[in-house]
C-alpha positions as CSV (number, residue, x, y, z in Angstrom):
1,M,108.0,-32.7,136.2
2,N,109.2,-29.2,136.1
3,A,108.2,-28.7,132.9
4,P,104.5,-28.3,133.6
5,L,105.2,-25.7,136.2
6,S,107.1,-23.1,134.0
7,G,104.9,-24.3,130.9
8,I,101.4,-23.1,132.9
9,L,103.5,-20.0,133.5
10,M,104.2,-19.1,130.1
11,V,100.3,-19.6,129.5
12,L,99.4,-17.4,132.0
13,A,101.9,-14.8,130.8
14,W,100.2,-15.6,127.5
15,R,96.7,-14.8,128.8
16,L,97.9,-11.6,130.3
17,T,98.8,-10.2,127.1
18,K,95.5,-11.2,125.5
19,V,93.9,-9.0,128.2
20,G,96.0,-5.9,127.5
21,F,97.9,-6.3,130.7
22,Y,101.1,-5.6,129.1
23,G,102.4,-5.7,125.3
24,V,103.9,-8.9,123.4
25,N,107.7,-7.8,124.0
26,T,107.2,-8.0,127.6
27,M,105.5,-11.6,127.2
28,Y,108.8,-12.4,125.3
29,I,110.9,-11.3,128.0
30,V,108.8,-13.2,130.6
31,W,109.0,-16.4,128.4
32,A,112.6,-16.0,128.4
33,C,113.4,-15.5,132.0
34,L,110.9,-18.8,132.3
35,I,112.8,-20.8,130.1
36,G,115.9,-19.5,131.9
37,L,114.5,-20.7,135.3
38,Y,113.5,-24.0,133.8
39,L,116.9,-24.8,132.4
40,F,118.6,-23.7,135.7
41,Q,116.3,-26.2,137.7
42,A,117.3,-28.9,135.0
43,Y,120.8,-28.5,135.4
44,N,120.9,-28.2,138.9
45,C,118.9,-31.7,138.9
46,W,121.3,-33.0,136.6
47,V,124.4,-31.7,139.0
48,V,122.5,-33.5,142.0
49,N,121.8,-36.9,140.2
50,K,124.6,-37.5,137.8
51,D,126.8,-39.7,139.6
52,L,123.7,-41.8,140.4
53,M,122.7,-41.8,136.9
54,T,125.9,-42.8,135.6
55,G,126.4,-45.6,138.2
56,K,129.0,-43.8,140.0
57,K,126.8,-43.4,143.3
58,Q,124.3,-45.8,144.7
59,Y,122.0,-44.7,147.7
60,P,121.1,-47.0,150.4
61,A,118.0,-48.9,150.5
62,K,116.7,-46.6,153.5
63,D,117.3,-43.5,151.6
64,R,115.6,-44.5,148.4
65,Y,112.1,-43.8,147.3
66,R,110.1,-43.8,143.9
67,F,109.5,-40.2,142.6
68,S,106.9,-41.9,140.0
69,Q,104.7,-42.0,143.1
70,V,105.1,-38.2,143.8
71,A,104.5,-37.9,139.9
72,I,101.1,-39.6,139.9
73,L,100.4,-37.8,143.2
74,E,100.9,-34.6,141.5
75,L,98.9,-35.5,138.6
76,T,96.0,-36.5,140.8
77,Y,96.0,-32.9,142.5
78,I,95.8,-31.3,139.1
79,V,92.5,-33.3,138.5
80,N,91.1,-33.0,141.5
81,F,91.8,-29.8,143.3
82,G,92.7,-28.3,139.9
83,S,89.3,-29.2,138.7
84,E,87.8,-27.9,141.9
85,L,89.1,-24.1,141.7
86,A,88.4,-24.2,137.9
87,V,84.6,-25.5,138.6
88,V,84.1,-22.8,141.7
89,S,84.8,-20.2,139.3
90,M,82.7,-21.0,136.4
91,L,79.6,-23.1,138.5
92,P,77.4,-19.8,139.2
93,T,77.5,-18.7,135.7
94,F,76.8,-22.2,134.5
95,F,73.6,-22.3,136.6
96,E,72.7,-18.9,135.9
97,G,72.6,-19.2,132.0
98,T,71.3,-22.9,132.2
99,F,68.5,-22.6,134.3
100,T,67.7,-18.9,133.9
101,L,68.3,-17.9,137.3
102,T,69.3,-14.7,138.9
103,P,72.7,-14.5,140.0
104,A,72.0,-14.7,143.7
105,Q,70.3,-17.6,143.1
106,A,72.9,-19.4,141.0
107,G,75.5,-18.2,143.4
108,M,73.9,-20.0,146.2
109,I,73.1,-23.4,144.6
110,A,76.8,-23.2,142.9
111,S,77.9,-22.9,146.8
112,S,77.0,-26.3,147.1
113,Y,79.8,-27.8,145.3
114,A,82.1,-25.8,147.9
115,F,80.1,-26.5,151.0
116,M,80.9,-30.3,150.6
117,N,84.4,-29.5,151.6
118,L,83.2,-29.7,155.1
119,M,82.6,-33.2,154.9
120,S,84.5,-34.7,151.5
121,R,88.0,-33.8,152.1
122,P,88.4,-35.5,155.7
123,G,85.8,-38.2,154.4
124,G,88.7,-39.0,151.8
125,G,91.2,-39.2,154.0
126,L,89.0,-41.6,156.3
127,I,88.0,-43.8,153.6
128,S,91.8,-44.0,152.9
129,D,92.3,-45.3,156.3
130,K,89.3,-47.6,156.7
131,L,89.4,-49.6,153.0
132,G,92.7,-51.3,153.6
133,S,94.3,-49.8,150.0
134,R,95.2,-46.2,149.5
135,K,96.1,-47.3,146.2
136,N,92.6,-48.5,145.1
137,T,91.0,-45.6,147.2
138,M,92.7,-43.0,145.1
139,A,92.0,-45.0,142.0
140,V,88.2,-45.5,142.7
141,L,87.5,-41.9,143.8
142,T,89.3,-40.4,140.9
143,L,87.1,-42.8,138.5
144,C,83.9,-41.8,140.3
145,M,85.1,-38.0,139.9
146,G,85.7,-38.5,136.2
147,I,82.3,-40.0,135.7
148,G,80.5,-37.4,137.6
149,Y,82.1,-34.7,135.7
150,L,81.1,-36.5,132.4
151,M,77.6,-36.7,133.9
152,M,77.7,-32.9,134.4
153,G,78.3,-32.3,130.9
154,T,75.2,-33.6,129.9
155,V,73.3,-31.2,132.3
156,S,71.0,-28.8,130.2
157,S,67.6,-26.5,130.8
158,S,65.6,-29.8,130.5
159,W,67.2,-31.3,133.5
160,W,65.2,-31.1,137.0
161,L,67.0,-28.5,138.9
162,P,67.2,-30.3,142.2
163,G,68.6,-33.3,140.3
164,A,71.4,-31.1,138.9
165,I,72.2,-29.9,142.4
166,I,72.3,-33.6,144.0
167,L,74.7,-34.6,141.0
168,T,76.9,-31.6,141.5
169,M,77.3,-32.3,145.3
170,A,77.9,-36.1,144.3
171,C,80.3,-34.9,142.0
172,S,82.1,-32.5,144.4
173,F,82.1,-35.3,147.4
174,F,84.3,-37.4,145.1
175,V,86.5,-34.6,143.9
176,Q,87.3,-33.5,147.5
177,A,87.4,-37.0,148.9
178,G,90.2,-37.6,146.3
179,E,91.8,-34.5,147.4
180,G,91.8,-36.0,151.0
181,S,93.0,-39.5,149.7
182,T,95.8,-37.7,148.0
183,F,97.2,-36.3,151.3
184,A,96.7,-39.9,152.8
185,I,99.3,-41.0,150.6
186,V,101.7,-38.0,150.6
187,P,103.3,-38.6,154.1
188,L,104.1,-42.1,153.4
189,V,106.2,-41.8,150.1
190,K,109.2,-40.9,152.3
191,R,108.5,-39.9,155.9
192,R,112.1,-38.0,156.2
193,I,110.7,-35.3,153.3
194,T,106.9,-35.3,153.7
195,G,107.2,-31.6,153.6
196,Q,109.1,-31.5,150.1
197,V,106.6,-33.9,148.9
198,A,103.6,-32.1,150.0
199,G,105.0,-28.8,148.6
200,N,105.4,-30.3,145.2
201,V,101.9,-32.2,145.0
202,G,100.2,-29.2,146.6
203,A,101.6,-26.9,143.8
204,Y,100.1,-28.8,140.8
205,G,96.7,-28.0,142.2
206,N,97.5,-24.6,140.8
207,V,99.0,-25.8,137.5
208,G,95.5,-27.7,137.0
209,A,93.2,-24.6,137.7
210,V,95.3,-22.4,135.4
211,A,95.0,-24.9,132.5
212,Y,91.7,-25.9,133.2
213,L,90.4,-22.1,133.3
214,T,92.3,-21.3,130.2
215,I,90.6,-23.9,128.1
216,F,87.1,-23.0,129.6
217,S,87.8,-19.3,128.6
218,L,88.8,-20.2,124.9
219,L,86.2,-22.9,124.5
220,P,83.7,-20.5,123.4
221,E,85.9,-18.6,120.8
222,W,87.5,-21.9,119.5
223,L,83.4,-23.3,119.1
224,G,82.3,-20.2,117.9
225,G,84.8,-19.6,115.2
226,G,85.8,-16.6,116.7
227,K,82.8,-14.7,116.6
228,D,80.8,-13.8,119.6
229,P,79.1,-17.0,121.1
230,S,75.5,-17.6,121.0
231,A,73.6,-19.3,123.9
232,A,73.9,-22.5,121.8
233,I,77.8,-22.1,121.6
234,I,78.3,-21.4,125.3
235,A,76.1,-24.6,126.4
236,Q,78.3,-26.5,124.0
237,A,81.4,-25.0,125.5
238,N,80.2,-26.1,129.0
239,T,79.5,-29.5,128.0
240,A,83.0,-29.9,126.6
241,F,84.7,-27.9,129.6
242,F,83.2,-31.1,131.9
243,Q,83.9,-33.7,129.2
244,I,87.6,-32.7,129.1
245,M,87.9,-32.8,133.0
246,G,86.0,-36.0,133.1
247,I,88.3,-37.8,130.5
248,M,91.5,-36.3,132.3
249,A,90.2,-37.9,135.8
250,V,89.6,-41.2,134.1
251,I,92.7,-41.4,132.4
252,V,94.7,-40.4,135.8
253,A,92.4,-43.1,137.7
254,F,93.9,-45.6,135.2
255,L,97.4,-44.3,135.8
256,C,96.9,-44.9,139.7
257,W,96.0,-48.7,139.4
258,F,98.8,-49.5,137.0
259,I,101.7,-47.2,138.1
260,L,100.6,-46.1,141.5
261,K,102.1,-48.4,144.4
262,E,100.5,-49.2,147.8
263,P,103.1,-47.1,150.1
264,E,104.9,-49.7,152.3
265,G,103.7,-49.9,155.8
266,S,100.8,-47.5,155.4
267,F,98.7,-49.6,157.5
268,A,101.6,-50.3,160.0
269,E,101.3,-49.5,163.9
270,H,104.5,-47.3,163.6
271,H,106.0,-45.5,161.0
272,E,109.3,-46.1,159.3
273,G,112.5,-44.9,161.3
274,E,110.4,-44.6,164.7
275,E,112.5,-47.6,166.2
276,E,115.7,-46.1,165.0
277,D,115.0,-42.7,166.7
278,L,114.1,-44.1,169.9
279,G,117.1,-46.5,170.1
280,L,114.8,-49.6,169.8
281,S,114.7,-52.4,167.8
282,P,111.4,-53.2,166.1
283,V,110.8,-56.1,168.6
284,A,111.2,-53.7,171.5
285,V,108.7,-51.3,170.0
286,M,106.1,-54.0,169.5
287,E,106.4,-55.0,173.3
288,S,105.9,-51.6,174.1
289,N,103.1,-51.0,171.9
290,T,102.0,-54.1,173.7
291,S,102.4,-53.3,177.4
292,L,100.8,-49.5,176.5
293,D,97.7,-51.5,175.0
294,S,97.2,-53.3,178.2
295,V,97.6,-50.4,180.5
296,S,95.1,-48.5,178.4
297,R,92.5,-51.5,178.2
298,G,93.1,-51.8,182.1
């Protein structure tokens, strides 16, 4: 999972060369530094884990967690927060070109996508709390997001503009609710290292944004054969862009269903380790909670 971080920085270094920020030789130096950083991290990962991987060491059960869960959450954040950053960047131009609007009108309409943040992110966390399965909530929201992007790929000048706005807001809800449900799971992977897990997952939103926006910037050139893209080519590129994000979201949704595990104790009244921190047994904690409950009702 270190590879995407180094890889996307190499892509960014290449893009800076294309816009004339520095020359090819400088890019090679940057690439060499990034490869060196990746190898340094990989070596230290091996040093820390070699005794475990060779069977010389074994952690007690209370110290273990599934890193695959962290990896899946990183992928979900690529497709939800990464796509949000990418869409926010291109949506005003998309509406302006598709519906022949002024830049001010297109910007105001495109802001409806970001406006949904006010309710969608906390809404995603609330849904995750209420539905009884954080795993299924994550998978369903990601699947709906993918379907929403695939539908946005069909938007053209023949669409009714209010209908396109409603679709954009609906898609935005699932994107940002997915972000909220991702961070509803993050603290439950392993409470003791919540900050480390949150930092790793959050970093992959930027990986997704750079990857999607790089693809978006290159699509007109690819589809147009290297020539100045016509309006038809740009429309085709927009369709392909939404389809790519939609397909990626659908793939990650199925990974959530088949690989992501329901966090243990995700709906428990107290978190892992709290009874040990207080010096109480689980039974004592339950009795204490019952007494407090009675007092609050009284």
